[in-house]
C-alpha positions, 0 to 999 in steps of 0.5 A: 135593266131593273136598276135602269128602270128604277133610276128612270122612274126616280128621275121622272118622279123628281121632275114631276114633283118639281113642276107640281111645287113650281105651279104654286108661284103663279099670280093671275088667271089665264086670259079669257081668249085662251083656247079651251082645247089648247091641249087636245092635239090630233089623233095620231093613229091614222088607222083609228081615224079611219075607224071613227076614232076607235083605237082604245083596244086595237092600237098596234103602234106607238100611238097607243100612248094617245089611247091606252099605254097598256096597248104597248105591251109586247110587239116589235121595235117600231117607229111611227110618223103621222101627218095631217095631209089636208083639210078642206074647205080652206076657209073653214080649216083656218078657223078649225085647225088647232095646228094652224096648217102644220102637217106633222101630228106625231112622232113616236118609238115603241119597243119592249113594252115601252115608248117615247113620243112627241106630239104637238097639241096646239098652235093657235091664235085667238083674236078678240076686240080692240086689238087683243089676241092670244097666241098659244103653242103647246107640245107634249113629250111622253115616256110610257111603260107597260106590263102584263099583270096577269095572263089576260090583263095588261097595265100601262102608264104614261108620264107626260111633260108639257112645254108651251109658249103664249103671247098675249097682246092687249092694245099696245101692250104685250106679254110673253109667257112660257109653260111647263107641266106634267100629266100622268095617264093610266090604262088597262086591257083585258082579253076575255077571249082570243077574239074579245078585248075590253079596255079602259084608260084615264088621262091627265089624272093628275096633271098641272101646267104652270104658265109664267105669271099665271095660275096653274092650268090643267089639261082635260081629264079624259076617260075612255072605255071600249071593246073590240071583237074579231068576228072572224080572222078577217073582220074586226069591230071596235066601239068606245066612249070618250068623256072629256072634262075641260077646265074652261067652257067650249066657246060654241056651246058653253060645255065643259064636259064633252062625250064622244062615241066612236065605232068602226070596222076593219076588213082584212084582205089576205093580211096585206090590204085593210079596208076601214070605215067608221062613225063618230060624234057627240050625238049619233042621232043628230047629223050635225054632230056626227062624222064619218070616216074611211081609209085603207092600210097596206102592211108588208114586211112589218112596214105599215102605211095607212091613209084615212079620210074624215068628214064632219060638221064643225061646231061653228055655224057652217053648212059645209062639211070639214074633210080631213085627210091623214097619212102615217108610216109605221116601220121597224127601227 
């Protein structure tokens, strides 16, 4: 088994080195219409979505690769499929949905402290003036490892491979470009008490994505810190801070660094039904920058079914909430 892991790590390192070296062959900057959030994707943990997006310390399934790979340590062999069921209103969803209406947001398998996962990050079209447009599609493939460093500390690492497609139209001219890239993620959890857990993670550090004919690009560097407290056997409270540093400015306000706060709670009913609620946003004192969430989970015979609802004002100038409904199934394999 040790020999297998060594061979796998060596092959992954060789792939990353190749992608890093190939990134120096690019020629020009990405077009101005390239979306700043082309590498974001959706939160694949429907349980976390219902708890205001807080999942750093309390993820129980393969979606830990999205928050903190250290959370993969231990556990049974489980598969996770996550779906974005609906967004309303439809006219706003068309502008705000980075997957352009596609439902599948995540597919992952976890077991033995390891995980493999696929996640679509974007499928977007940006339209400019005089017939110019940029269509971007990006997917991420992840291989994860986790281990127990000491009795109270777990460590985890993701090795990500990015694959993308871009079509650029400028008047009558068109240009097609493919992308390949890598990213490394790190995570730690510390159990200070059986009922108290602290965690931190750093994503896309280092990372690089090479678009054919363009300069190398970088997905956002994401740093998360947070804590989880079980106030009793039935109630769990989670809170965390997420800092995203993008390589290009957000169109709505020109920001390159975005800080988001997440907080949520979960109430268990006989360890079968779970009721959840949460709050999230960039400024929880400003209603236009604050979102709310709720959801329910059903756990029976190792099969977990989760449903979530989120309500938030989008960044666009709009006087109506955007509502998102998500669904996931986590089952043995």
